[in-house]
N, C-alpha and C positions, 0 to 999 in steps of 0.2 A: 523481450529480447530473445535472441537465440538461446537455446537451453545451455550450451557450453559457456556462452558469455555470462548468462545469468548465474550459473554455478560458480564461475570464476569470481564474480563479485561477492557472492556469499562466502566463498572460501577465503577471499581477501579479508572478510570480516572475522573469520576464524583465526587467521594469521594475526590480525591486530589484537584479537582477544588473547591469543597466546603470548603476545608481547607484553600485555599488562598483567599476566598471571603472577609474576613476581611481586608487582606492586600490590595486587589484591591480597596476596598471601602474607606479606610482611608490613602492611600499612593499614590504616583505618579507612572507613568510607570516604572521608573528606579528601584524603590524598588521592584515592582512587578516582573520585569524581573530577578532581583537578587534572589528573593525568589524562583522562578521557577528553575533557574539554580542550586540552592542548592539542589533541589529535583531530578532533571533530569540530569544535566550536562550542560556545556557551549557549545557554538558553536565551540570552539577550540577542545573540547573533542568529540563532536557529530556534525560534520560539516553539516550533512543533515538537521539539525533543522534550519539552516540559508540559505538553498538553496530553489530555486523555479524553475519551468520548464524553461529551457533556450531556447527552440525552439519547434515548432509544426511540427510533421512528418505527412504528408498527404499520406495515402496509397490508391490510386485510385482503383486498382484492386488486392485486397489481395487474397492469396491462401486460399481456403476454403474447401479443401478436403484432405483426407489421401492419402499417397503414400508409396513408398518403404522407404522413409526417415522419414515419419510421420506415426506412428502407432495409430490405434483407441483405445480409452479408454472410457468406459461407466460407469457412476455412477448413483445412484438414482436421482440426481438432475441436472446433467450436463454431457456433453460429450465433448471430445477434442481429437485432434490428437497430439501425443507427439513424439519428436525425440527418436531414439533408444538409449538404454544405461542408461535410467533413472529409478530410483525407483519412483513410482507415488503414492501419498497419498492424500486422500481427507479429509478435516476437522480434521487435526491432529496438526495444529500449536498451541502450547500451551505456548510458552515463548516469552518474550520481547527480540527479537534477538539482537537489536542494542547494548545491554549492557551486557547481561547475558549468551549468548550461541554462542559466536562468532565462536568457534572452535568445536562445538558439532557434526556437521554433516560431516562425513568423505567421503561419497560417493556422486555421482551425484544424485540429488533428485529434484523432483518437487512436491510442495504442492499446492493443489487446495481448493478454498473456494467459495461457492455460497451463496448469500443472495437475498431475494426477493425485488421487487421494493419498494422504500421508507423505507427500513429497518432502515437506520441510522437516518432519520428524525423522524421516529416513536419512536426510542429508545431515542433520544434526542430532544424532540419537541421544546425546547427553541430556537433551531437554526432557526426555522421558522420566528422568529422576524427579522432575518437578510435577509429574502427573500430566504432562502435555503429550497427548497421544494421537493428535490429528491436526489437520490444517487449521481448523477453526480455533482450537485452543492455542495453537502457536500464534495466530494473529491477535487473539484476544490479549494474550500476554504482551505481545509486541506493542500494540496500540495503547495499552494502559501503563506501560512503564514510563518513568520520568527520570530524566538525567539528574534533576535536583534531588531525587530521592534514592539514588544508588546506594546500596548497602553491601553488596557482595558481587562476586564474579558473574553470577547468573543475571543479575540486574544489568551489569555492564554489557553482557552479550546481547541482551534484547534491545538496549539503547543503540548499540552499533547496528543491529539489524533494522531498527526503526529509522535511523539516519540514512541507511543505504536504500531502503525499500520505498520510502515516501518520495515521490518525484517533486519537481518544482510545482508549487501551488501559489505562486505569486508572492505578494506581501504577506508574510506569515503572521504579522500582527493582526490581520483581519481574518485569519484562517479559523475554521471550526472543525471539530471532529465529532462524528456521531456514529452510533451503532444503529443498524436497521435489522428488521426481521420481516420476512415474507413467509407464506405458508410452506414453501419448499426450498428456502435459502435464507441465509443471514450473512452479516458481515459488517464492514466498517467503511465509512466515507470520510475522507479528509477533503475539505472544499474551501473555496474562497470566492465570494460573490462581489469582489471589488472591481470597479471599472479600471481600465477599459476592457479587461478580459476576465472571464470566469475560469476557474480550475476545479476539476473534480478527480480525486484519486479514489477509485472504488475497488474494494477487496471483497470478493463474493465467494462464499462457500455454499454449495448446494447440499441437499439432504444426503447425497451419496459421498460427500467429502471432497468432490472436485473443487479446485481453486481456480478462480478467474480474476484477473486484474483488468479493469477498464479505466484507463487514464484519459481524461478529456481536457484539452486546452480549447476553450470556447472563445475564439477570437470575436470580439465585439459584444460579448456577454449576452448571447441570445437565449441561453438555456436557463431554466430554473432548476432547483433541486428536485421538484416534482417531475420535470422532464427527464432528469437523469435516473430517478427511481423507475420510471416507466421503461427507460432504455435497458437498465441492468436486469429488469424482470424478464427480458426476452433472451438473455444469454443462456446458452445450453451446450452441453457436450455433444459432439458428433462422433459416432462410432464408425470410422471409415478406415 
């Protein structure tokens, strides 16, 4: 999404969090969880909110170059090699997909987003009190938090971020969450390999702390998880 729109959504999360501060301060975890469920939905309605990475995929020798299968795309802030047949858009994600735009995108599409090192901890400096000091630790906390296990205001904050920042990934009952590592990057992938379409929400942090999101709606389910790992191995920052 455009940076201003993206920040507005994250700030909206902060406003929601402020609204539940009173509840968090003067009630127990159970009431706090119920209050958040009333604003966002339950784990039954949005299963991803109670999921965490189930395994770690270690890619020792990732593919890092374009080929006949992967075409080069360059943008002002990033470059990447993309499989054929996709519409590619940078900084255009504008909606909370998990709830409001499940069927909006009819074609195969890839959305790209880049943010600089420490972007999220600078936007929400209060997370530094938890020892979260970079983009990777911010997303590790976000992807591992569970709505069903909320105990305090910090947990509630990251559940809200999780709900806002994970796009539509189809039928969430079939969704999976994994962590991945490569020699020069690491991150998290939320994906669904259910027919008729595949969905991949990739959050990548390179060794310099740059953050990239690669969201793929794979119309017709043509890509495998291996194809997506090859794709995200090519994403890189462009200094222009």
